[in-house]
C-alpha positions, -999 to +999 in steps of 0.1 A: -213-712+121-207-702+085-171-707+074-151-702+042-115-710+031-101-693+001-070-688-020-060-666-049-043-676-082-030-662-115-006-683-135+006-653-155+020-631-128+044-605-141+080-618-138+094-587-120+096-602-086+118-630-070+086-649-062+076-651-099+106-668-115+101-693-143+106-722-120+081-710-095+054-702-120+059-735-138+056-753-105+022-737-099+010-746-134+022-782-130+007-788-095-023-764-096-050-791-096-033-810-068-029-778-047-065-769-051-077-804-044-057-806-012-070-773+001-106-782-009-104-815+009-090-797+040-118-771+039-144-798+037-129-817+066-131-784+086-168-779+077-159-750+056-168-738+021-138-734-003-132-711-032-103-703-055-103-668-068-086-666-102-077-630-103-069-610-134-044-590-115-009-597-127+013-576-104+026-597-076+024-571-049-011-561-059-022-597-056-009-597-020-031-567-012-060-583-030-060-613-006-065-589+024-093-572+004-110-605-001-105-615+035-124-584+046-150-589+019-157-625+031-159-612+067-191-594+057-208-627+049-191-654+069-186-660+106-151-673+102-126-669+073-094-688+065-070-676+038-043-699+025-017-690-001-020-716-029+015-729-020+001-740+014-005-778+014-025-794+043-004-822+058-017-858+061-019-854+099-053-836+099-062-810+126-090-785+123-075-750+124-109-734+131-116-756+161-081-755+175-078-717+176-098-688+191-112-670+160-123-640+181-086-632+175-067-627+143-047-659+141-014-655+122+021-668+124+050-644+134+085-645+119+115-631+138+147-624+120+166-603+145+202-598+136+232-594+159+257-567+152+281-591+134+253-604+111+241-569+103+275-557+094+279-587+071+247-580+054+255-544+048+290-552+035+278-578+009+247-558+000+225-590+003+193-573+015+163-572-008+126-562-005+116-597+005+141-599+034+122-605+066+146-582+086+140-554+061+102-558+063+104-558+101+125-527+100+099-510+078+071-519+103+091-506+132+100-474+114+063-468+107+055-474+144+082-450+156+065-422+136+035-430+160+058-429+190+055-467+194+086-489+199+077-520+179+086-556+186+106-579+163+077-598+148+066-598+112+034-616+105+034-640+075+001-637+056+004-671+039-021-684+065-046-660+081-076-670+102-101-649+120-137-643+129-158-617+112-156-590+139-118-590+143-112-590+106-135-560+102-115-543+129-084-546+108-099-521+084-070-526+060-082-515+026-098-483+039-065-472+053-043-484+024-035-450+009-025-437+044-004-468+050+015-461+017+021-425+027+034-435+061+057-461+046+071-434+023+076-411+052+093-439+073+117-445+044+129-409+048+128-407+086+140-442+095+169-448+120+181-477+098+209-472+072+202-466+035+211-502+026+180-513+045+156-484+040+160-485+002+142-519+004+112-505+023+082-510-001+045-513+000+038-547+015+008-564+030+028-582+057+044-549+068+010-532+070-008-560+088+020-563+114+019-525+118-019-524+123-018-553+148+006-534+170-006-499+165-043-507+171-037-534+197-058-558+177-067-591+195-045-617+179-031-652+184+005-660+173-001-692+154+026-719+161+048-730+132+027-762+129+000-740+113+024-723+088+055-745+084+076-725+060+098-744+036+126-721+024+163-717+026+161-718+064+141-750+065+140-769+033+124-802+044+089-809+058+082-820+093+057-847+103+046-826+132+031-798+111-005-795+098+000-769+070+031-769+049+039-735+033+061-743+002+077-709-002+104-727-022+077-741-045+092-776-043+057-792-043+071-826-052+083-830-016+046-833-006+030-848-037+056-871-051+068-885-017 
């Protein structure tokens, strides 16, 4: 069984996105070697090769598409492929993600940010949505599906950790369809049932598209539990001892390395 684990990095990403603030970029520069070393050791423990792709792409959104492109590229050569955002840190309690999950499926962690009527009204009144809002991205996916006469679910798949076998990754067929996905997103922005305050934040996004393809094409997939992609952000700022992979969306890497 031939396995590879990979990540993507550019320390000079354009600062036109909330994920590329001075603080976040400086955190990557400060902790890069430790981040790479942690992922390398985890890959070795999983009997997997490891590579860090240092891309020349500086646009944040383009880098997110590039990781799916590389996922599909590695699926041509390897039996199993694991992608980790560079801000994903393997926890000290080791568990082999390849052996613990069925890689004949696309293994990926779902986020659900459904809002009740009161919460939705509050968001609309204070204009606090943005293009990274999970609810907005889920709404974009569901709007795309409605154009195919499919009533979508409330899941948005986070692509910070993606695992799969060669065959199921090939079935994703993401990059070949990318132009069509862009066009469909544009159409859904105009035809959506959601209000303008939400649809104006619909944008070309790899998580929206992967989630859409999983539902539209009925791709075999496994919903990874949060232990495999434990997201540290405003909802959950502190690590848990019960997780295997810590996803530092907040880029507070010292909570793992300096503890």
